[in-house]
N, C-alpha and C positions, 0 to 999 in steps of 0.2 A: 161838479162833484168835488168834494174836499180831497186834498192830496194826503197820501199816507207817507209818513216819515219812515226812513229806513234806520235800523239799529236803535230804535226807541221802543221801550216796553209799551205794549197796548194798554189802554186804560181799562180798569176793572169794569165789568158789567154783569148784570144778572138777567137771565132769560128763563123762560119756561120751556122744557123739552116736550117732545111728542107724547110723553106719558103724563105730562102735567107736573113733573118734578122740577125743582129749581136747579139751574146750572149757574154757577159762579165762576168766572174766569180765575179769580184769586184762589179758588180751591184746586186749580190745576197746576199751580206753581210748583216746580221741582219735578214734574213728570216729564219724561223724555219727549213724548209726542202728544199733541192735541190737535184733532182735526175738527173743524167747525164747518158745517154745511148750512148755508142760509138760503132759504127759498123766498124769493121776493114775491112770488105769486102773480096771478094775472087777474085783472078786474075788467 
């Protein structure tokens, strides 16, 4: 697993949310709190 650097901004990414809407990390800049929950799923 890749290491995560501390005190370095996260790279921008785009995901589809559970409603099918686009979520961009860059759109969250300046907001006080952002909570991301990622489900790896089971196969």
